[in-house]
MARLO-213797 format. One record per residue (C-alpha): residue number from 1; x, y, z; residue in three letters; chain. Coordinates in nm, 4 decimals, decimal comma. Example, Ala and Ser with C-alpha at 12.3 -4.5 7.8 and 13.67 -1.06 7.14 Angstrom:
! residues 2
(1 (1,2300 -0,4500 0,7800) ala A)
(2 (1,3670 -0,1060 0,7140) ser A)
//
This chain:
! residues 273
(1 (1,2486 1,1242 0,5371) met A)
(2 (1,5523 1,2657 0,3603) ala A)
(3 (1,7847 1,0217 0,5350) ala A)
(4 (1,5638 0,7328 0,4366) gln A)
(5 (1,5627 0,8498 0,0754) ala A)
(6 (1,9416 0,8590 0,0640) ala A)
(7 (1,9543 0,5120 0,2140) asp A)
(8 (1,7175 0,3328 -0,0226) val A)
(9 (1,7142 0,5255 -0,3479) ser A)
(10 (2,0127 0,3333 -0,4847) ser A)
(11 (1,8169 0,0066 -0,4444) arg A)
(12 (1,5211 0,1190 -0,6548) ala A)
(13 (1,4142 -0,1206 -0,9298) arg A)
(14 (1,6684 -0,3916 -0,8564) thr A)
(15 (1,6280 -0,7606 -0,9336) ser A)
(16 (1,6103 -0,8385 -0,5602) glu A)
(17 (1,2810 -1,0046 -0,4688) val A)
(18 (1,1286 -0,8534 -0,1552) ile A)
(19 (0,8041 -1,0560 -0,1656) leu A)
(20 (0,7350 -1,3905 -0,3284) lys A)
(21 (0,3887 -1,5462 -0,3528) val A)
(22 (0,3796 -1,9144 -0,4466) glu A)
(23 (0,0669 -2,1196 -0,5263) asp A)
(24 (-0,1474 -1,9316 -0,2747) val A)
(25 (-0,4976 -2,0653 -0,2236) glu A)
(26 (-0,7618 -1,8964 -0,0097) leu A)
(27 (-1,1031 -2,0442 0,0599) ala A)
(28 (-1,3999 -1,9335 0,2677) phe A)
(29 (-1,6018 -2,2504 0,3111) gly A)
(30 (-1,6857 -2,3602 -0,0408) gly A)
(31 (-1,5840 -2,0287 -0,1991) val A)
(32 (-1,2304 -2,0188 -0,3420) arg A)
(33 (-1,1162 -1,6568 -0,3413) ala A)
(34 (-0,7643 -1,7352 -0,4670) leu A)
(35 (-0,6586 -2,0305 -0,6792) arg A)
(36 (-0,2882 -2,1099 -0,6975) gly A)
(37 (-0,1750 -1,7494 -0,7383) val A)
(38 (0,1975 -1,6776 -0,7676) gly A)
(39 (0,4120 -1,3725 -0,8441) phe A)
(40 (0,7188 -1,1818 -0,7263) glu A)
(41 (0,7584 -0,8192 -0,6215) ile A)
(42 (1,1063 -0,6725 -0,6674) arg A)
(43 (1,2553 -0,4184 -0,4333) arg A)
(44 (1,1982 -0,0593 -0,5421) gly A)
(45 (0,9335 -0,1213 -0,8084) glu A)
(46 (0,5692 -0,0251 -0,8431) ile A)
(47 (0,3847 -0,3543 -0,8852) phe A)
(48 (0,0121 -0,3489 -0,9644) ser A)
(49 (-0,2581 -0,6103 -0,9136) ile A)
(50 (-0,5548 -0,5612 -1,1440) ile A)
(51 (-0,8690 -0,7483 -1,2428) gly A)
(52 (-1,2483 -0,7260 -1,2466) pro A)
(53 (-1,4523 -0,6863 -0,9286) asn A)
(54 (-1,4397 -1,0096 -0,7307) gly A)
(55 (-1,1110 -1,1165 -0,8875) ala A)
(56 (-0,9424 -1,1613 -0,5474) gly A)
(57 (-0,7225 -0,8509 -0,5453) lys A)
(58 (-0,8014 -0,7294 -0,1933) ser A)
(59 (-0,7978 -1,0888 -0,0674) ser A)
(60 (-0,4428 -1,1142 -0,1976) met A)
(61 (-0,3425 -0,7955 -0,0152) leu A)
(62 (-0,5064 -0,9260 0,3015) asn A)
(63 (-0,2962 -1,2408 0,2762) cys A)
(64 (0,0219 -1,0377 0,2302) ile A)
(65 (-0,0360 -0,8235 0,5390) asn A)
(66 (-0,1557 -1,1135 0,7553) gly A)
(67 (-0,5249 -1,0280 0,7862) phe A)
(68 (-0,6112 -1,3504 0,6006) tyr A)
(69 (-0,4140 -1,6741 0,6245) his A)
(70 (-0,3808 -1,8695 0,2991) pro A)
(71 (-0,5394 -2,2131 0,2908) thr A)
(72 (-0,2245 -2,3353 0,1182) ser A)
(73 (0,0808 -2,1972 -0,0580) gly A)
(74 (0,3696 -1,9825 0,0636) thr A)
(75 (0,4312 -1,6110 0,1057) ile A)
(76 (0,7997 -1,5236 0,1505) thr A)
(77 (0,8961 -1,1752 0,2678) tyr A)
(78 (1,2608 -1,0667 0,2603) lys A)
(79 (1,3683 -1,4286 0,2247) gly A)
(80 (1,1644 -1,5561 0,5208) gln A)
(81 (0,8516 -1,7722 0,4720) pro A)
(82 (0,5630 -1,6226 0,6675) arg A)
(83 (0,3129 -1,8617 0,8252) lys A)
(84 (-0,0040 -1,7306 0,9897) arg A)
(85 (0,1458 -1,3853 1,0345) met A)
(86 (-0,0587 -1,1327 1,2327) arg A)
(87 (-0,1083 -0,7809 1,0893) pro A)
(88 (0,0757 -0,6105 1,3776) tyr A)
(89 (0,3752 -0,8416 1,3259) val A)
(90 (0,3692 -0,7706 0,9531) thr A)
(91 (0,3642 -0,3973 1,0280) ala A)
(92 (0,6628 -0,4326 1,2630) ser A)
(93 (0,8544 -0,6026 0,9803) gln A)
(94 (0,8090 -0,3114 0,7414) gly A)
(95 (0,4746 -0,3599 0,5634) val A)
(96 (0,2139 -0,0814 0,5703) ala A)
(97 (-0,1125 -0,0405 0,3814) arg A)
(98 (-0,4048 0,1814 0,3004) thr A)
(99 (-0,7614 0,0600 0,2507) phe A)
(100 (-1,0420 0,0804 -0,0051) gln A)
(101 (-1,2640 0,2434 0,2545) asn A)
(102 (-1,0934 0,5213 0,4463) ile A)
(103 (-0,9953 0,4034 0,7952) ala A)
(104 (-0,9013 0,7191 0,9848) leu A)
(105 (-0,9834 0,8605 1,3293) phe A)
(106 (-1,2351 1,1169 1,2085) lys A)
(107 (-1,2349 1,3316 1,5241) gly A)
(108 (-0,8561 1,3617 1,5351) met A)
(109 (-0,6459 1,6126 1,3443) ser A)
(110 (-0,4401 1,5375 1,0371) thr A)
(111 (-0,1197 1,5492 1,2420) leu A)
(112 (-0,2547 1,3196 1,5147) asp A)
(113 (-0,3776 1,0659 1,2572) asn A)
(114 (-0,0360 1,0559 1,0925) ile A)
(115 (0,1250 1,0290 1,4375) met A)
(116 (-0,0593 0,6993 1,4944) thr A)
(117 (0,1589 0,5544 1,2200) gly A)
(118 (0,4586 0,5996 1,4510) arg A)
(119 (0,3148 0,3765 1,7242) his A)
(120 (0,5387 0,0794 1,6427) leu A)
(121 (0,8435 0,3065 1,6578) lys A)
(122 (0,7746 0,3946 2,0228) thr A)
(123 (1,0120 0,2441 2,2808) lys A)
(124 (0,8988 0,4306 2,5944) ala A)
(125 (0,7177 0,2348 2,8652) thr A)
(126 (0,3537 0,2805 2,9633) leu A)
(127 (0,4627 0,4653 3,2780) leu A)
(128 (0,6910 0,7018 3,0831) glu A)
(129 (0,4096 0,7800 2,8414) asn A)
(130 (0,1545 0,8282 3,1192) ala A)
(131 (0,3675 1,0908 3,2935) phe A)
(132 (0,5418 1,2122 2,9762) trp A)
(133 (0,8984 1,1964 3,1026) phe A)
(134 (1,2251 1,0311 3,0020) gly A)
(135 (1,2109 0,8661 2,6615) arg A)
(136 (0,8450 0,9529 2,6113) ala A)
(137 (0,9071 1,3276 2,5829) arg A)
(138 (1,2077 1,2841 2,3511) lys A)
(139 (1,0319 1,0278 2,1308) glu A)
(140 (0,7201 1,2388 2,0864) glu A)
(141 (0,9262 1,5346 1,9741) met A)
(142 (1,1138 1,3171 1,7250) glu A)
(143 (0,7942 1,1550 1,5963) his A)
(144 (0,6218 1,4923 1,5548) arg A)
(145 (0,9191 1,6266 1,3629) arg A)
(146 (0,9103 1,3230 1,1315) phe A)
(147 (0,5333 1,3549 1,0785) cys A)
(148 (0,5650 1,7262 1,0031) glu A)
(149 (0,8055 1,6301 0,7218) glu A)
(150 (0,5416 1,3939 0,5828) ile A)
(151 (0,2811 1,6703 0,6034) ile A)
(152 (0,5108 1,8995 0,4052) asp A)
(153 (0,5835 1,6223 0,1539) phe A)
(154 (0,2103 1,5611 0,0936) leu A)
(155 (0,1198 1,9315 0,0911) asn A)
(156 (-0,1066 1,9008 0,3941) leu A)
(157 (0,0268 2,1986 0,5903) gln A)
(158 (-0,2990 2,3936 0,5612) his A)
(159 (-0,5009 2,1129 0,7273) val A)
(160 (-0,2467 1,9830 0,9786) arg A)
(161 (-0,4689 2,0786 1,2778) lys A)
(162 (-0,8039 2,0126 1,1071) thr A)
(163 (-1,0172 1,7111 1,2148) pro A)
(164 (-0,9932 1,4688 0,9227) val A)
(165 (-1,3668 1,3987 0,9317) gly A)
(166 (-1,4259 1,7508 0,7976) thr A)
(167 (-1,1779 1,7186 0,5083) leu A)
(168 (-1,2724 1,6497 0,1450) pro A)
(169 (-1,2477 1,2864 0,0376) tyr A)
(170 (-0,9289 1,3357 -0,1649) gly A)
(171 (-0,7458 1,4949 0,1286) leu A)
(172 (-0,8581 1,2141 0,3605) gln A)
(173 (-0,7034 0,9647 0,1192) lys A)
(174 (-0,3830 1,1670 0,1300) arg A)
(175 (-0,3835 1,1654 0,5119) val A)
(176 (-0,4215 0,7864 0,5064) glu A)
(177 (-0,1209 0,7650 0,2768) leu A)
(178 (0,0692 0,9872 0,5203) gly A)
(179 (-0,0144 0,7590 0,8122) arg A)
(180 (0,1197 0,4597 0,6184) ala A)
(181 (0,4388 0,6506 0,5317) leu A)
(182 (0,4864 0,7407 0,8990) ala A)
(183 (0,5582 0,3735 0,9694) ala A)
(184 (0,8598 0,3930 0,7328) glu A)
(185 (0,7613 0,0748 0,5470) pro A)
(186 (0,9812 -0,1166 0,3066) glu A)
(187 (0,6695 -0,2471 0,1296) leu A)
(188 (0,3681 -0,0180 0,0888) leu A)
(189 (0,0329 -0,1781 -0,0008) leu A)
(190 (-0,2143 0,0624 -0,1608) leu A)
(191 (-0,5684 -0,0718 -0,1998) asp A)
(192 (-0,7458 0,1481 -0,4561) glu A)
(193 (-0,5911 0,4768 -0,3368) pro A)
(194 (-0,7710 0,6725 -0,6101) met A)
(195 (-1,1168 0,5173 -0,5855) ala A)
(196 (-1,3910 0,7799 -0,5813) gly A)
(197 (-1,1604 1,0676 -0,6723) met A)
(198 (-1,2120 1,3271 -0,9408) asn A)
(199 (-0,9533 1,3774 -1,2150) leu A)
(200 (-0,7539 1,6441 -1,0312) glu A)
(201 (-0,7415 1,4391 -0,7107) glu A)
(202 (-0,6265 1,1332 -0,9070) lys A)
(203 (-0,3483 1,3321 -1,0696) gln A)
(204 (-0,2314 1,4563 -0,7293) asp A)
(205 (-0,2344 1,1075 -0,5772) met A)
(206 (-0,0548 0,9572 -0,8776) ala A)
(207 (0,2173 1,2203 -0,8407) arg A)
(208 (0,2579 1,1394 -0,4700) phe A)
(209 (0,2795 0,7644 -0,5407) val A)
(210 (0,5524 0,8292 -0,7962) leu A)
(211 (0,7344 1,0642 -0,5576) asp A)
(212 (0,7247 0,8062 -0,2773) val A)
(213 (0,8741 0,5490 -0,5116) asn A)
(214 (1,1289 0,7788 -0,6784) asp A)
(215 (1,2498 0,9788 -0,3780) glu A)
(216 (1,2444 0,7076 -0,1102) phe A)
(217 (1,2903 0,3973 -0,3249) gly A)
(218 (0,9877 0,2486 -0,1489) met A)
(219 (0,8481 -0,0717 -0,2956) thr A)
(220 (0,4780 -0,0315 -0,3763) ile A)
(221 (0,2088 -0,2911 -0,4419) cys A)
(222 (-0,0933 -0,1155 -0,5929) leu A)
(223 (-0,4523 -0,2168 -0,6578) ile A)
(224 (-0,6313 0,0240 -0,8869) glu A)
(225 (-0,9183 0,0109 -1,1390) his A)
(226 (-0,8179 0,3169 -1,3411) asp A)
(227 (-0,6198 0,1576 -1,6234) met A)
(228 (-0,4684 0,4883 -1,7306) gly A)
(229 (-0,3179 0,5273 -1,3842) val A)
(230 (-0,2023 0,1645 -1,3698) val A)
(231 (-0,0329 0,1759 -1,7101) met A)
(232 (0,1396 0,5060 -1,6318) asp A)
(233 (0,2666 0,4146 -1,2841) leu A)
(234 (0,3486 0,0447 -1,2941) ser A)
(235 (0,6771 -0,1289 -1,3628) asp A)
(236 (0,5020 -0,4656 -1,3750) arg A)
(237 (0,1446 -0,5898 -1,3455) ile A)
(238 (-0,0274 -0,9142 -1,2479) val A)
(239 (-0,3869 -0,9751 -1,3594) val A)
(240 (-0,6371 -1,1818 -1,1591) leu A)
(241 (-0,9764 -1,3108 -1,2668) asp A)
(242 (-1,2029 -1,5204 -1,0426) his A)
(243 (-0,9094 -1,5805 -0,8091) gly A)
(244 (-0,6724 -1,7046 -1,0793) glu A)
(245 (-0,3721 -1,5359 -1,2369) lys A)
(246 (-0,4372 -1,4873 -1,6081) ile A)
(247 (-0,1531 -1,2546 -1,7006) gly A)
(248 (0,1680 -1,0917 -1,5817) glu A)
(249 (0,4308 -0,8616 -1,7283) gly A)
(250 (0,5076 -0,5024 -1,8138) thr A)
(251 (0,2190 -0,2642 -1,8873) pro A)
(252 (0,2816 -0,3045 -2,2607) asp A)
(253 (0,2834 -0,6841 -2,2396) glu A)
(254 (-0,0306 -0,6980 -2,0268) val A)
(255 (-0,2223 -0,4544 -2,2466) ser A)
(256 (-0,1623 -0,6828 -2,5485) lys A)
(257 (-0,2385 -1,0141 -2,3760) asp A)
(258 (-0,5506 -1,1683 -2,5385) pro A)
(259 (-0,6634 -1,3321 -2,2121) lys A)
(260 (-0,6408 -1,0028 -2,0252) val A)
(261 (-0,8222 -0,8124 -2,2988) ile A)
(262 (-1,1040 -1,0670 -2,3027) glu A)
(263 (-1,1425 -1,0911 -1,9245) ala A)
(264 (-1,0837 -0,7317 -1,8197) tyr A)
(265 (-0,9504 -0,4654 -2,0517) leu A)
(266 (-1,2000 -0,5363 -2,3308) gly A)
(267 (-1,4918 -0,5373 -2,0878) val A)
(268 (-1,3803 -0,2040 -1,9446) gln A)
(269 (-1,3510 -0,0456 -2,2880) glu A)
(270 (-1,7084 -0,1475 -2,3725) glu A)
(271 (-1,8302 -0,0036 -2,0419) gly A)
(272 (-1,6453 0,3215 -2,1019) asp A)
(273 (-1,8052 0,3502 -2,4415) ala A)
//
């Protein structure tokens, strides 16, 4: 983790575009989930996608990581257009994600769940792994050492051997973040990482997101409904509504955009009241 931080920290918040989305359309039968959406994510920044429920935010993330294939349009990652990319190929190219609904192996320990994030880093053959010799033994020791560093980073030492199904919701979210970090991604997709958390848990997760970005220079694409969190964490924001982009810019620019206020921010303020 420390070596990675030294390697990428100098690239944080550059003008280099790591992901470019151009005129992406996504349709399910007669339902158009995305309508000509386009934006750029720059290396090292925290980029947020916001909008009301049903705006197409998760659909956009699913297109980026290859779970959905756009009906039309282009997604370019690190300068290479990606056509009908599969999720496992996307992961091998340096994209990792977390999910709205926690997707962990509930009967496995915290350490073992985070270890699954190292699967794509394994070079040993099936035979070597079956009999645990040669590269398999060396790789497992290296992977465990790396995952222990993540556990320390996320303050999970006290639950490292605990089955994740018995952990509080906030800690399970943190374990899922750890599993994504174990893959050493260049682009980290976070789909509502603070949904369902109390205030203290949100503050902890926000601090970890900032630390991941600041210490490792990791590019982050974030979906989140808590506007306080979004405005505090984000370098830039894109706003979707009914599958269309209605705003983009810095947090200050987006918060003053009349279209955004009418479609999303204003509605939220009335609900909060």
